[in-house]
TILO-846330 format. One line per field, with one value per atom (N, C-alpha, C, O): residue number from 0; atom name; x negated, y negated, z negated. Coordinates in steps of 0.02 Angstrom, whole numbers, plus 50000, padded with zeros to 5 digits. Atoms other than C-alpha are relative to their C-alpha. Layout:
N
nuti: c(NUM  ...)
markol: c(CA  ...)
px: c(X  ...)
py: c(Y  ...)
pz: c(Z  ...)
***
This chain:
157
nuti: c(0  0  0  0  1  1  1  1  2  2  2  2  3  3  3  3  4  4  4  4  5  5  5  5  6  6  6  6  7  7  7  7  8  8  8  8  9  9  9  9  10  10  10  10  11  11  11  11  12  12  12  12  13  13  13  13  14  14  14  14  15  15  15  15  16  16  16  16  17  17  17  17  18  18  18  18  19  19  19  19  20  20  20  20  21  21  21  21  22  22  22  22  23  23  23  23  24  24  24  24  25  25  25  25  26  26  26  26  27  27  27  27  28  28  28  28  29  29  29  29  30  30  30  30  31  31  31  31  32  32  32  32  33  33  33  33  34  34  34  34  35  35  35  35  36  36  36  36  37  37  37  37  38  38  38  38  39  39  39  39  40  40  40  40  41  41  41  41  42  42  42  42  43  43  43  43  44  44  44  44  45  45  45  45  46  46  46  46  47  47  47  47  48  48  48  48  49  49  49  49  50  50  50  50  51  51  51  51  52  52  52  52  53  53  53  53  54  54  54  54  55  55  55  55  56  56  56  56  57  57  57  57  58  58  58  58  59  59  59  59  60  60  60  60  61  61  61  61  62  62  62  62  63  63  63  63  64  64  64  64  65  65  65  65  66  66  66  66  67  67  67  67  68  68  68  68  69  69  69  69  70  70  70  70  71  71  71  71  72  72  72  72  73  73  73  73  74  74  74  74  75  75  75  75  76  76  76  76  77  77  77  77  78  78  78  78  79  79  79  79  80  80  80  80  81  81  81  81  82  82  82  82  83  83  83  83  84  84  84  84  85  85  85  85  86  86  86  86  87  87  87  87  88  88  88  88  89  89  89  89  90  90  90  90  91  91  91  91  92  92  92  92  93  93  93  93  94  94  94  94  95  95  95  95  96  96  96  96  97  97  97  97  98  98  98  98  99  99  99  99  100  100  100  100  101  101  101  101  102  102  102  102  103  103  103  103  104  104  104  104  105  105  105  105  106  106  106  106  107  107  107  107  108  108  108  108  109  109  109  109  110  110  110  110  111  111  111  111  112  112  112  112  113  113  113  113  114  114  114  114  115  115  115  115  116  116  116  116  117  117  117  117  118  118  118  118  119  119  119  119  120  120  120  120  121  121  121  121  122  122  122  122  123  123  123  123  124  124  124  124  125  125  125  125  126  126  126  126  127  127  127  127  128  128  128  128  129  129  129  129  130  130  130  130  131  131  131  131  132  132  132  132  133  133  133  133  134  134  134  134  135  135  135  135  136  136  136  136  137  137  137  137  138  138  138  138  139  139  139  139  140  140  140  140  141  141  141  141  142  142  142  142  143  143  143  143  144  144  144  144  145  145  145  145  146  146  146  146  147  147  147  147  148  148  148  148  149  149  149  149  150  150  150  150  151  151  151  151  152  152  152  152  153  153  153  153  154  154  154  154  155  155  155  155  156  156  156  156)
markol: c(N  CA  C  O  N  CA  C  O  N  CA  C  O  N  CA  C  O  N  CA  C  O  N  CA  C  O  N  CA  C  O  N  CA  C  O  N  CA  C  O  N  CA  C  O  N  CA  C  O  N  CA  C  O  N  CA  C  O  N  CA  C  O  N  CA  C  O  N  CA  C  O  N  CA  C  O  N  CA  C  O  N  CA  C  O  N  CA  C  O  N  CA  C  O  N  CA  C  O  N  CA  C  O  N  CA  C  O  N  CA  C  O  N  CA  C  O  N  CA  C  O  N  CA  C  O  N  CA  C  O  N  CA  C  O  N  CA  C  O  N  CA  C  O  N  CA  C  O  N  CA  C  O  N  CA  C  O  N  CA  C  O  N  CA  C  O  N  CA  C  O  N  CA  C  O  N  CA  C  O  N  CA  C  O  N  CA  C  O  N  CA  C  O  N  CA  C  O  N  CA  C  O  N  CA  C  O  N  CA  C  O  N  CA  C  O  N  CA  C  O  N  CA  C  O  N  CA  C  O  N  CA  C  O  N  CA  C  O  N  CA  C  O  N  CA  C  O  N  CA  C  O  N  CA  C  O  N  CA  C  O  N  CA  C  O  N  CA  C  O  N  CA  C  O  N  CA  C  O  N  CA  C  O  N  CA  C  O  N  CA  C  O  N  CA  C  O  N  CA  C  O  N  CA  C  O  N  CA  C  O  N  CA  C  O  N  CA  C  O  N  CA  C  O  N  CA  C  O  N  CA  C  O  N  CA  C  O  N  CA  C  O  N  CA  C  O  N  CA  C  O  N  CA  C  O  N  CA  C  O  N  CA  C  O  N  CA  C  O  N  CA  C  O  N  CA  C  O  N  CA  C  O  N  CA  C  O  N  CA  C  O  N  CA  C  O  N  CA  C  O  N  CA  C  O  N  CA  C  O  N  CA  C  O  N  CA  C  O  N  CA  C  O  N  CA  C  O  N  CA  C  O  N  CA  C  O  N  CA  C  O  N  CA  C  O  N  CA  C  O  N  CA  C  O  N  CA  C  O  N  CA  C  O  N  CA  C  O  N  CA  C  O  N  CA  C  O  N  CA  C  O  N  CA  C  O  N  CA  C  O  N  CA  C  O  N  CA  C  O  N  CA  C  O  N  CA  C  O  N  CA  C  O  N  CA  C  O  N  CA  C  O  N  CA  C  O  N  CA  C  O  N  CA  C  O  N  CA  C  O  N  CA  C  O  N  CA  C  O  N  CA  C  O  N  CA  C  O  N  CA  C  O  N  CA  C  O  N  CA  C  O  N  CA  C  O  N  CA  C  O  N  CA  C  O  N  CA  C  O  N  CA  C  O  N  CA  C  O  N  CA  C  O  N  CA  C  O  N  CA  C  O  N  CA  C  O  N  CA  C  O  N  CA  C  O  N  CA  C  O  N  CA  C  O  N  CA  C  O  N  CA  C  O  N  CA  C  O  N  CA  C  O  N  CA  C  O  N  CA  C  O  N  CA  C  O  N  CA  C  O  N  CA  C  O  N  CA  C  O  N  CA  C  O  N  CA  C  O  N  CA  C  O  N  CA  C  O  N  CA  C  O  N  CA  C  O)
px: c(50028  51592  49965  49924  50029  51544  49934  49928  50064  51366  49999  50008  50002  51352  49929  49903  50068  51183  50004  50028  50003  51162  49945  49895  50048  51067  49929  49881  50066  50923  49970  49910  50025  50909  49980  49931  50016  50912  49932  49893  50065  50765  49944  49893  50051  50668  49991  49934  50004  50710  49968  49925  50023  50677  49935  49902  50059  50534  50011  49964  49981  50627  49978  49973  50014  50579  50065  50116  49942  50701  49976  49924  50017  50696  50054  50114  49952  50776  49983  49926  50006  50804  49972  50005  50031  50684  49930  49909  50070  50508  49961  49989  50042  50362  49933  49902  50066  50207  49966  49998  50037  50070  49948  49919  50056  49950  49958  49981  50044  49801  50033  50047  49968  49880  50072  50099  49932  50051  50048  50039  49953  50198  50064  50090  49938  50348  50045  50027  49951  50500  50052  50082  49952  50610  50061  50055  49938  50791  50050  50050  49947  50938  50031  50002  49967  51059  49961  49917  50031  51005  50008  50062  49998  50961  49991  49994  50005  50937  49933  49926  50066  50753  49946  49895  50049  50659  49932  49881  50062  50529  49968  49907  50025  50514  49967  49914  50029  50482  49935  49886  50062  50354  49945  49887  50049  50267  49972  49911  50022  50260  49956  49911  50041  50188  49930  49882  50066  50048  49952  49893  50043  49983  49981  49941  50016  49977  49959  49958  50045  49858  50030  49996  49969  49981  49981  49959  50012  49957  50065  50107  49941  50088  49995  49942  49995  50142  50049  50034  49948  50303  50049  50061  49947  50434  50056  50043  49938  50612  50021  50078  49985  50602  49943  49884  50050  50512  50015  50071  49994  50482  49976  49922  50017  50481  50000  50047  50006  50422  49963  49907  50031  50384  49975  49921  50018  50377  49949  49928  50048  50258  50035  50079  49969  50304  49949  49889  50042  50235  50045  50106  49963  50286  50009  49965  49995  50357  49944  49927  50058  50216  50010  49964  49988  50296  50002  49994  49994  50315  49940  49939  50057  50149  49965  49944  50035  50071  50042  50017  49957  50219  50042  50069  49959  50307  50040  50013  49958  50455  49999  50017  50003  50430  50049  50038  49949  50585  49970  49934  50026  50546  49933  49912  50065  50380  50005  49983  49993  50421  49973  49966  50027  50351  49924  49898  50073  50168  49968  49998  50038  50038  49950  49911  50043  49946  49964  49984  50031  49826  50052  50095  49951  49922  49969  49917  50020  49903  50040  50099  49966  49946  50052  50097  49951  50042  49984  49928  50009  50067  50052  50107  49953  50147  50045  50021  49952  50305  50004  50003  49995  50319  50062  50085  49942  50467  50039  50011  49957  50615  50027  50052  49970  50667  50062  50057  49936  50851  50022  50034  49983  50897  50074  50116  49931  51056  50003  49953  49992  51126  50003  49981  49989  51166  49970  50006  50029  51041  50021  50032  49982  51084  49943  49884  50052  50991  49962  49901  50031  50957  50027  50073  49974  50983  49984  49935  50013  50995  49953  49952  50043  50866  50042  50096  49964  50919  49949  49892  50043  50845  50037  50098  49971  50874  50022  49983  49972  50986  49963  49956  50033  50891  49925  49894  50073  50712  49974  49913  50018  50712  49945  49897  50047  50618  50038  50097  49966  50655  50022  49987  49972  50763  50005  50030  49993  50750  50036  50017  49960  50879  49978  49978  50024  50815  50032  50057  49979  50867  49937  49895  50061  50735  49990  49934  50005  50774  49974  49954  50025  50722  49925  49887  50071  50555  49957  49899  50039  50501  50002  49972  49991  50547  49933  49927  50063  50366  49968  49940  50027  50311  50039  50011  49959  50457  49981  49981  50022  50401  49934  49926  50063  50225  50012  49984  49984  50296  50036  50021  49964  50414  49952  49957  50049  50270  49956  49943  50041  50163  50038  50009  49959  50306  50007  50000  49993  50332  49936  49939  50065  50147  49979  49928  50016  50149  49947  49918  50050  50032  50028  49990  49966  50160  50059  50097  49943  50282  50059  50052  49940  50460  50042  50052  49957  50569  50072  50105  49930  50735  50001  49963  49993  50786  49990  49998  50001  50756  49952  49962  50048  50609  49999  49956  49998  50658  50018  50060  49987  50658  50063  50082)
py: c(50043  49519  50042  50086  49963  49586  49969  49907  50024  49572  50006  50061  50000  49522  49981  49929  50014  49530  49986  50027  50018  49439  50041  50057  49959  49539  49971  50009  50032  49413  50012  50026  49988  49431  50073  50089  49929  49620  50014  50052  49990  49615  49975  50008  50028  49503  50044  50057  49960  49609  50068  50090  49932  49777  50002  50053  49998  49725  50052  50082  49946  49839  49986  49929  50004  49874  49997  50025  50002  49834  50009  49981  49990  49890  49964  49977  50036  49774  50007  50021  49997  49775  49933  49881  50062  49646  50013  50071  49996  49609  49953  49907  50044  49529  49991  50039  50017  49440  49955  49928  50042  49344  49960  49983  50041  49203  49987  49960  50002  49209  50041  50100  49962  49259  49979  49989  50026  49183  50041  50048  49956  49295  49967  49922  50023  49262  50061  50108  49946  49376  49979  49925  50016  49380  50046  50107  49963  49432  49984  49930  50010  49454  50067  50119  49937  49582  50036  50007  49962  49719  49964  49938  50032  49649  49924  49893  50073  49470  49974  49914  50022  49465  49999  49965  50000  49500  50027  49994  49970  49614  49958  49950  50042  49502  49937  49917  50059  49349  50018  49981  49977  49446  50010  49990  49990  49496  49934  49927  50065  49315  49965  49927  50030  49262  50033  50000  49966  49392  49965  49960  50035  49296  49930  49896  50065  49140  50007  49961  49991  49212  50033  50039  49965  49301  50074  50099  49928  49481  50036  50009  49959  49617  50027  50051  49968  49672  50058  50114  49948  49769  49984  49925  50009  49795  50050  50107  49962  49861  50007  49993  49995  49893  49970  49979  50033  49793  50017  50008  49988  49846  49938  49911  50060  49700  50016  50047  49991  49703  49941  49926  50058  49553  49947  49919  50052  49435  50021  49980  49974  49545  50047  50086  49958  49631  50049  50034  49950  49788  50045  50047  49952  49917  50065  50085  49932  50084  50042  50030  49962  50210  50029  50026  49968  50299  49951  49971  50049  50136  49952  49907  50046  50052  49996  50047  50012  49975  50010  50002  49989  50012  49938  49907  50057  49877  50023  50050  49984  49904  49942  49885  50051  49810  50021  50070  49982  49812  50001  49956  49992  49874  50036  50058  49966  49949  50062  50116  49944  50060  49982  49923  50011  50081  50007  50058  50002  50033  49998  49973  50003  50054  49943  49939  50059  49893  49995  50026  50015  49833  49965  49930  50029  49779  49986  50014  50013  49707  50046  50060  49953  49823  49965  49997  50037  49686  49926  49906  50073  49499  49970  49995  50038  49375  49961  49927  50035  49305  49926  49908  50072  49116  49969  49917  50029  49086  50056  50107  49954  49177  49965  49909  50023  49153  50042  50103  49966  49198  49984  49926  50010  49223  49989  50025  50018  49145  49972  49949  50027  49093  49924  49892  50072  48915  49968  49952  50033  48840  49926  49895  50070  48669  49955  49974  50048  48518  49973  49970  50025  48447  50039  50016  49957  48587  49972  49936  50015  48562  50053  50109  49950  48648  50059  50050  49939  48828  50050  50054  49948  48967  50066  50068  49934  49154  50017  50010  49989  49203  50052  50045  49946  49361  49993  50011  50004  49323  49931  49923  50068  49137  49970  49940  50028  49089  49952  49961  50044  48947  50039  50084  49968  48999  49948  49893  50042  48924  50041  50098  49965  48972  49979  49919  50013  48987  50047  50101  49956  49058  50031  49995  49966  49188  49993  49997  50005  49166  49933  49924  50066  48985  50002  50036  50001  48952  49972  49991  50030  48849  50039  50018  49963  48981  50016  50004  49986  49036  49936  49938  50063  48854  49976  49948  50018  48823  50042  50016  49958  48970  49974  49970  50028  48897  49938  49932  50061  48729  50016  49986  49981  48811  50027  50010  49973  48907  49944  49941  50056  48750  49956  49932  50038  48657  50037  50007  49959  48800  49999  50002  50001  48795  49930  49922  50068  48606  49968  49917  50026  48578  49945  49904  50050  48474  49974  50012  50031  48351  49994  49998  50005  48330  49942  49934  50058  48174  50021  49997  49975  48266  50071  50088  49932  48447  50052  50038  49942  48617  49995  50028  50007  48563  49931  49915  50068  48384  50002  50042  50001  48342  49963  49957)
pz: c(49949  48628  50052  50036  49944  48798  50022  50023  49976  48861  50076  50104  49927  49044  50021  49999  49975  49131  50074  50113  49929  49295  50032  50000  49965  49427  49995  49984  50005  49425  49932  49926  50067  49236  49991  49958  50005  49251  50031  50002  49969  49372  49954  49946  50044  49251  49938  49917  50061  49099  50013  49976  49986  49179  50039  50040  49957  49293  50055  50080  49954  49413  50071  50092  49929  49590  50038  50017  49957  49727  50071  50090  49930  49908  50041  50032  49960  50034  50074  50093  49928  50221  50023  50016  49977  50294  50024  50032  49980  50351  49955  49925  50041  50261  50035  50058  49973  50326  49950  49904  50046  50239  50037  50087  49977  50275  49938  49889  50059  50159  49945  49956  50055  49992  49990  49935  50006  50026  50042  50103  49966  50070  50023  49991  49970  50181  50008  50043  49994  50163  50052  50045  49947  50319  49992  49995  50011  50290  50055  50083  49951  50407  50018  50002  49981  50476  50055  50086  49947  50595  50066  50082  49935  50765  49999  50052  50005  50700  50023  50038  49977  50751  49948  49957  50054  50590  50025  50014  49976  50670  50056  50059  49946  50823  49973  49996  50030  50716  49965  49969  50032  50615  50052  50040  49946  50777  50025  50035  49976  50836  49948  49965  50052  50668  49996  49977  50000  50683  50048  50034  49953  50834  49976  50008  50029  50725  49936  49894  50057  50597  49938  49887  50056  50483  50003  50055  50005  50425  49985  49949  50015  50421  49929  49908  50066  50248  50005  49985  49995  50285  50055  50070  49951  50419  49987  49969  50008  50407  49927  49910  50071  50220  49960  49977  50042  50086  49928  49904  50072  49907  49964  49979  50038  49785  49926  49900  50072  49606  49971  49993  50034  49495  50049  50037  49953  49644  50052  50093  49951  49745  50048  50028  49948  49908  50027  50032  49967  49987  50041  50032  49958  50116  49962  49924  50025  50063  50033  50091  49976  50085  50070  50111  49935  50232  50058  50116  49947  50329  50004  50046  50003  50287  50067  50095  49937  50442  50063  50118  49942  50555  50015  49970  49977  50657  50060  50108  49943  50771  50050  50033  49948  50934  50055  50090  49951  51044  50070  50090  49933  51218  50003  50057  50003  51161  49957  49977  50046  51013  49931  49915  50066  50839  50005  50026  49994  50830  49930  49882  50062  50694  50005  50053  50001  50648  49933  49884  50065  50514  49956  49981  50045  50359  49933  49915  50068  50186  49954  49967  50046  50042  49957  49930  50040  49952  49999  50014  50002  49931  49952  49945  50041  49811  50047  50093  49957  49890  49981  49922  50011  49912  50030  50006  49967  50028  50034  50055  49965  50104  50062  50059  49937  50285  50011  50021  49988  50306  50071  50088  49930  50488  50009  49981  49985  50553  50071  50097  49932  50722  50001  50049  50002  50667  49938  49891  50059  50544  49997  50049  50009  50472  50022  50017  49979  50539  49940  49941  50061  50365  49940  49906  50053  50240  49931  49921  50070  50054  49972  49997  50031  49944  49976  49948  50019  49911  49973  49997  50029  49804  50001  49992  50000  49817  49929  49882  50066  49672  49959  49898  50037  49626  49996  49946  49997  49677  49980  49971  50020  49629  50044  50020  49951  49787  50046  50057  49952  49909  50062  50085  49940  50056  50055  50045  49941  50229  50053  50067  49950  50360  50070  50086  49933  50539  50050  50032  49945  50707  50028  50056  49976  50753  50075  50098  49927  50938  50023  50081  49982  50934  50015  49980  49981  51020  49943  49937  50054  50870  49934  49885  50063  50739  49966  49906  50035  50705  49971  49916  50026  50687  49939  49893  50058  50569  49939  49883  50056  50463  49971  49910  50023  50454  49958  49904  50038  50398  49934  49883  50061  50273  49948  49889  50047  50195  49973  49913  50023  50189  49950  49901  50048  50103  49934  49881  50061  49979  49959  49898  50035  49937  49978  49945  50018  49916  50044  50026  49955  50063  50046  50072  49958  50159  49960  49931  50035  50082  50046  50107  49959  50141  49975  49914  50017  50145  49989  49943  50006  50171  50026  50071  49976  50192  49946  49887  50044  50116  49940  49890  50055  50006  49970  49929  50028  49967  49927  49905  50072  49784  49984  49925)
***
């Protein structure tokens, strides 16, 4: 009999660290992981969230272990701002993740609930270029934390 371990199970069993391409911000003690391909707007969305009371955790690369995110040491406090360069900002050393924002050009109007296969966190798909993207992140985090109820969509029961 062959033993097959799913990647998510392997992470749970090993408590292994994983480094992924993305950005991470936090409001209070609640973390938001922003994922998407290069040029999708991860750093830009993180920058816009900083002006809404969020704190920088990591940009470009995020280390994740047991549901907590932090920046790799060499990148701690650095944020790439297109047209300006790489800037050093205050940052949090780590945060518990609560929701994943997956960047896409065409998010669904009424998405079905979705969870990240490996991290077991709710996933919300947004277009970073949308003017309302930062506000959508705030609402997604509030829904993930149970602060806002939802009738239909990504957090509907």
